[in-house]
C-alpha positions as CSV (number, residue, x, y, z in Angstrom):
1,X,68.0,250.2,37.7
2,X,68.0,249.9,34.1
3,X,70.9,248.3,32.7
4,X,74.0,250.1,31.1
5,X,73.3,248.2,27.5
6,X,70.8,246.9,25.7
7,X,70.9,245.4,22.1
8,X,68.2,244.9,19.7
9,X,68.2,242.0,17.7
10,X,67.5,240.9,14.1
11,X,64.4,238.7,13.1
12,X,64.8,235.4,14.8
13,X,65.5,232.1,12.5
14,X,62.9,229.1,12.7
15,X,65.6,227.6,15.5
16,X,67.0,230.5,17.5
17,X,69.8,229.8,19.3
18,X,69.9,231.0,23.2
19,X,72.7,231.3,26.0
20,X,70.9,227.6,27.6
21,X,71.3,226.1,24.1
22,X,74.8,227.6,23.2
23,X,76.7,224.7,24.8
24,X,77.9,227.5,27.5
25,X,80.7,228.6,25.0
26,X,78.6,231.2,22.7
27,X,77.3,234.7,23.6
28,X,73.6,234.6,24.2
29,X,71.5,235.3,20.9
30,X,67.8,236.6,22.2
31,X,65.1,236.0,19.6
32,X,62.8,239.0,18.1
33,X,59.8,238.7,16.4
34,X,58.7,238.2,12.7
35,X,58.4,241.8,12.2
36,X,62.0,242.8,12.9
37,X,61.1,243.9,16.1
38,X,64.0,242.7,18.7
39,X,63.8,242.1,22.3
40,X,66.9,243.4,24.7
41,X,69.9,241.9,25.5
42,X,69.6,243.7,28.9
43,X,67.2,240.9,30.4
44,X,68.0,237.4,31.5
45,X,70.3,236.3,28.7
46,X,72.3,239.4,29.5
47,X,72.6,238.1,33.2
48,X,73.5,235.0,31.8
49,X,76.4,235.9,29.6
50,X,77.4,238.7,32.6
51,X,77.7,235.6,35.0
52,X,80.5,233.6,33.0
53,X,82.8,236.7,33.9
54,X,84.5,237.4,37.2
55,X,83.3,240.3,38.8
56,X,86.9,241.4,40.4
57,X,89.6,243.8,38.7
58,X,92.2,241.8,37.2
59,X,94.9,244.2,38.8
60,X,96.3,244.8,35.2
61,X,98.6,247.5,35.2
62,X,97.9,250.0,32.2
63,X,99.6,253.1,31.0
64,X,98.4,256.2,28.9
65,X,100.8,255.2,26.3
66,X,99.3,251.6,25.7
67,X,97.4,250.9,23.2
68,X,93.5,250.3,23.6
69,X,91.6,250.7,20.7
70,X,92.5,249.1,17.1
71,X,90.1,249.8,14.1
72,X,90.8,249.2,10.2
73,X,90.4,251.9,7.9
74,X,91.6,252.0,4.0
75,X,91.1,255.5,3.8
76,X,92.1,257.2,0.3
77,X,94.6,254.9,-0.2
78,X,91.9,251.7,-0.9
79,X,94.8,249.2,1.4
80,X,93.1,248.2,4.6
81,X,95.6,249.5,7.7
82,X,94.8,249.4,11.6
83,X,94.6,252.6,13.2
84,X,96.0,252.0,16.9
85,X,94.7,254.4,19.7
86,X,96.2,254.6,23.3
87,X,94.2,254.8,26.0
88,X,95.0,258.8,26.9
89,X,93.5,259.2,23.1
90,X,90.3,257.2,23.7
91,X,89.6,259.4,26.7
92,X,90.5,262.5,24.7
93,X,87.2,261.6,22.7
94,X,84.9,261.9,25.8
95,X,84.9,265.5,25.3
96,X,82.5,264.6,22.0
97,X,79.8,264.1,24.7
98,X,79.8,267.9,26.1
99,X,79.1,268.7,22.8
100,X,76.2,266.1,21.9
101,X,75.2,267.0,25.1
102,X,75.4,263.2,26.5
103,X,75.1,263.0,30.5
104,X,74.2,260.2,33.1
105,X,70.4,260.6,32.3
106,X,70.9,260.2,28.3
107,X,69.9,257.4,26.5
108,X,72.1,256.7,23.6
109,X,71.3,254.6,20.5
110,X,74.1,253.3,18.5
111,X,72.7,252.6,14.7
112,X,75.9,252.5,13.5
113,X,78.3,249.4,13.1
114,X,80.4,249.1,15.9
115,X,83.6,248.2,13.5
116,X,82.9,252.0,12.3
117,X,84.4,255.0,14.2
118,X,81.3,257.0,14.5
119,X,79.4,254.0,16.0
120,X,82.0,252.6,18.6
121,X,82.8,256.4,19.8
122,X,79.2,257.1,20.3
123,X,78.9,253.9,22.7
124,X,82.2,254.5,24.5
125,X,81.4,258.4,25.0
126,X,77.8,257.2,26.2
127,X,79.1,254.9,28.7
128,X,81.6,256.8,29.7
129,X,79.3,259.3,30.7
130,X,77.4,256.7,32.5
131,X,74.2,256.8,30.2
132,X,72.6,253.8,28.8
133,X,73.5,252.8,25.5
134,X,71.0,250.8,23.4
135,X,72.8,249.1,20.1
136,X,70.8,248.3,17.3
137,X,71.5,245.1,14.9
138,X,70.7,247.2,11.9
139,X,69.4,250.2,10.4
140,X,66.1,249.0,9.4
141,X,63.3,251.6,9.7
142,X,61.1,250.0,11.9
143,X,63.9,248.6,14.5
144,X,65.2,251.8,14.7
145,X,61.9,253.6,15.3
146,X,60.6,251.3,17.8
147,X,63.9,251.5,19.9
148,X,63.4,255.2,20.1
149,X,59.9,254.9,21.4
150,X,60.7,251.8,23.4
151,X,63.8,253.2,25.3
152,X,63.0,256.7,25.4
153,X,66.0,257.3,23.0
154,X,67.8,261.2,23.6
155,X,70.6,260.7,21.1
156,X,71.4,258.8,18.0
157,X,74.0,258.7,15.1
158,X,72.9,257.7,11.5
159,X,74.4,258.6,7.9
160,X,71.7,261.3,6.0
161,X,70.6,258.1,3.5
162,X,69.3,256.4,7.1
163,X,67.6,259.6,8.0
164,X,65.7,259.5,4.5
165,X,64.3,256.0,5.2
166,X,63.3,257.0,8.6
167,X,61.4,259.8,7.0
168,X,59.8,258.2,4.2
169,X,59.0,254.7,6.2
170,X,55.1,254.7,6.2
171,X,54.4,254.1,9.5
172,X,56.7,256.8,11.3
173,X,53.8,259.2,12.6
174,X,52.5,255.9,14.8
175,X,55.9,256.1,17.3
176,X,56.1,258.4,19.7
177,X,60.1,260.1,19.2
178,X,59.2,262.9,21.7
179,X,62.3,262.3,23.8
180,X,64.4,262.3,20.8
181,X,66.9,265.5,21.5
182,X,69.7,265.8,19.3
183,X,70.3,263.3,15.8
184,X,74.4,263.2,14.9
185,X,74.8,262.4,11.3
186,X,78.2,261.5,9.6
187,X,79.8,260.0,6.2
188,X,78.7,262.9,4.4
189,X,76.8,266.5,4.9
190,X,72.9,266.4,5.0
191,X,71.0,268.2,2.1
192,X,69.1,271.6,3.3
193,X,66.3,269.8,1.8
194,X,66.3,266.8,3.7
195,X,67.3,268.9,6.7
196,X,63.8,271.0,6.1
197,X,61.8,267.9,6.0
198,X,63.4,266.7,9.3
199,X,62.9,270.1,11.2
200,X,59.3,270.1,9.9
201,X,58.3,267.2,11.1
202,X,60.3,266.6,14.5
203,X,61.4,268.8,17.3
204,X,64.9,267.8,17.5
205,X,68.6,269.3,17.3
206,X,70.9,268.2,14.4
207,X,74.9,268.1,14.8
208,X,77.2,266.8,12.3
209,X,80.3,265.0,13.0
210,X,83.0,265.3,11.0
211,X,86.6,263.3,11.2
212,X,88.2,260.3,10.0
213,X,89.2,256.9,11.5
214,X,92.4,257.9,12.4
215,X,91.2,261.0,14.3
216,X,87.7,259.8,15.3
217,X,85.7,263.2,15.5
218,X,87.3,266.6,14.8
219,X,84.9,269.3,14.0
220,X,80.9,269.8,14.0
221,X,78.5,272.4,13.2
222,X,76.5,272.9,16.0
223,X,72.3,272.5,16.2
224,X,72.4,276.5,15.9
225,X,74.3,276.2,12.6
226,X,71.8,273.8,11.2
227,X,69.1,276.9,11.5
228,X,71.3,279.3,9.5
229,X,71.1,278.2,6.0
230,X,72.8,276.2,3.7
231,X,76.3,277.4,3.9
232,X,76.8,276.5,7.6
233,X,75.3,273.4,7.2
234,X,77.3,272.4,4.1
235,X,80.6,273.2,6.5
236,X,82.8,271.1,8.5
237,X,81.9,273.2,11.3
238,X,84.0,274.1,14.6
239,X,86.6,272.0,16.1
240,X,85.6,269.6,19.1
241,X,87.2,269.7,22.3
242,X,91.2,269.0,22.3
243,X,91.2,269.6,18.4
244,X,93.6,272.1,16.8
245,X,93.1,273.0,13.3
246,X,95.8,274.2,11.0
247,X,95.1,275.7,7.6
248,X,97.9,274.7,5.1
249,X,98.9,274.8,1.6
250,X,97.5,271.6,-0.3
251,X,100.8,271.1,-2.2
252,X,103.5,272.1,0.7
253,X,101.9,271.8,3.3
254,X,103.0,275.1,4.7
255,X,100.7,277.4,6.9
256,X,98.9,280.0,5.0
257,X,96.4,282.8,5.7
258,X,92.7,281.9,4.9
259,X,91.8,281.6,1.6
260,X,90.6,279.8,-1.3
261,X,93.8,278.2,-2.0
262,X,94.1,276.6,1.4
263,X,93.4,273.5,3.0
264,X,92.7,272.6,6.8
265,X,93.6,269.4,8.7
266,X,92.7,268.8,12.1
267,X,95.2,267.7,14.8
268,X,94.0,266.1,18.5
269,X,94.9,264.3,21.3
270,X,92.4,261.6,20.4
271,X,94.7,261.0,17.1
272,X,95.7,257.3,16.5
273,X,99.2,256.6,17.6
274,X,100.2,254.2,15.1
275,X,99.3,252.1,11.7
276,X,100.1,248.9,10.3
277,X,98.8,245.6,9.1
278,X,99.9,244.0,12.1
279,X,102.5,244.1,15.0
280,X,105.4,244.2,12.8
281,X,104.1,247.0,10.5
282,X,103.7,249.9,12.9
283,X,104.4,253.3,11.9
284,X,103.3,256.6,13.2
285,X,100.1,258.1,12.1
């Protein structure tokens, strides 16, 4: 039976530290080879790390309203603040898995940092579905391409800039990427030229995840939308499960009919429950 979690690694240092060398207090650090191709954190090192923690339910009572996740964001204000999510809000993001097509037999490659909403949410949604989750140490083309081939990755999420580096990597054609079914991207729209180049070269669907840290994912153009011309590709797509969209006036915030002077804003059950720089500076999102 395959492990639920694997971690690819960066090239090893001259004296790599393993779980056996760390004095029992640190996390195991598997070594990689000189080409930047990593080992799994799903073998002996993972088992050593796992054995340090008791395999029993601590019996802690948790309410839906209790805080379950905290992520930091500067947003458009430039001032970092914590976005707090309740357990109910985190579970509300699981509907994204239905749109992306993540199921128990899927294999998700998390190639974005876990401190970013997109990377963390893909990992959580995949594990909630019972899928296998592979976490990449960084977004270098060789590391990602090997992970897709080696683990038979079906789903991943990247920013469009990484898609371009994968497309332009000199040895991309030597990797077997046939298992890749869906590529999610976020952070910016994809250019029509880049999308066309990917569709011409690889047989997989594309899905843009649009949102922000405080709402995680909110809307998404479907894979079919990516085949319908530039207008649909550059849109924010349709609301994801659990998301309600309002069209409001950009100045007054009042509901208005659809038109060029309107601005839409999402609201979802997965939105954060509070923000602040610490426990004493919490306010509603």
